[in-house]
C-alpha positions in Angstrom: -15.7 -28.2 -19.0 -14.7 -32.1 -19.1 -14.9 -33.9 -22.8 -15.4 -37.7 -22.7 -13.0 -39.3 -25.2 -15.9 -41.3 -26.5 -18.2 -38.4 -27.6 -15.6 -36.7 -29.5 -16.5 -36.7 -33.2 -14.2 -38.6 -35.8 -14.0 -35.9 -38.1 -10.5 -34.2 -38.1 -12.1 -30.7 -39.3 -14.5 -30.9 -36.3 -11.9 -31.6 -34.1 -9.7 -28.8 -35.2 -12.5 -26.4 -34.8 -13.3 -27.7 -31.2 -9.5 -27.3 -30.5 -9.3 -23.8 -31.8 -12.4 -23.0 -30.1 -11.1 -24.3 -26.6 -7.8 -22.6 -27.1 -9.3 -19.3 -27.9 -11.8 -19.8 -24.6 -8.5 -20.7 -22.6 -6.5 -17.5 -23.9 -9.5 -15.2 -23.0 -9.6 -16.8 -19.4 -5.6 -15.8 -19.4 -6.2 -12.4 -20.4 -8.9 -12.0 -18.0 -6.5 -13.2 -15.0 -3.4 -11.1 -16.3 -5.6 -8.0 -16.2 -6.9 -8.9 -12.9 -3.7 -9.3 -11.5 -2.5 -6.3 -13.1 -5.3 -4.4 -11.3 -4.4 -5.9 -7.8 -0.9 -5.0 -8.4 -1.6 -1.4 -9.1 -3.9 -1.2 -6.2 -1.5 -2.9 -3.7 1.4 -0.6 -4.9 -0.8 2.7 -4.5 -1.5 1.2 -1.0 2.0 0.6 -0.2 3.0 4.2 -1.6 0.3 5.8 0.5 1.2 3.9 3.6 5.0 4.6 3.7 4.9 7.9 1.9 6.4 11.0 3.5 3.9 12.3 6.0 5.0 15.6 7.4 3.9 18.8 5.9 7.1 20.6 4.9 7.0 24.3 4.3 9.9 26.2 2.6 11.9 28.0 4.5 10.7 26.3 8.0 14.2 24.8 8.7 15.3 28.2 9.0 13.5 29.1 11.9 15.9 27.9 14.4 18.9 29.3 13.1 19.0 32.3 15.5 22.4 31.2 17.0 24.2 30.8 13.8 22.6 34.2 12.7 24.1 36.1 15.6 27.8 34.4 15.4 30.2 37.2 15.0 33.5 36.8 12.9 35.5 36.1 15.9 33.4 33.1 17.0 33.2 31.9 13.3 37.2 32.0 13.2 37.2 30.2 16.5 35.0 27.2 15.2 36.9 27.3 12.0 40.0 26.6 13.8 39.0 24.3 16.4 37.2 22.0 13.7 40.4 21.9 11.7 42.7 21.1 14.6 42.3 17.7 15.4 44.2 15.5 17.4 45.7 12.9 15.1 44.9 9.4 15.7 48.2 7.1 16.1 47.9 4.2 13.9 47.1 1.0 15.4 50.3 -1.4 15.2 50.3 -5.0 15.2 51.9 -6.7 18.1 54.5 -9.4 17.2 53.5 -12.9 17.4 55.3 -14.6 20.5 
């Protein structure tokens, strides 16, 4: 929408009206572009969420199926595990060698 400077009217009221129409037209275009950008961002975020979402089908209690070994431990075995885990070899603190 190019307007030649020589074709503009000399009446200030008509120029103001033209300016307001042009500004309204530009605001409408900007609103349309913002709506399109918002729509595209929503589609993009939905695609990302679908692509990188958790894909495994987890069922409640499914992790307990393979706990038979822990279930059959008797009290003696549990006590051994508790003592062996608590008795750790203390690591010596690293010492800085003196400078030559």
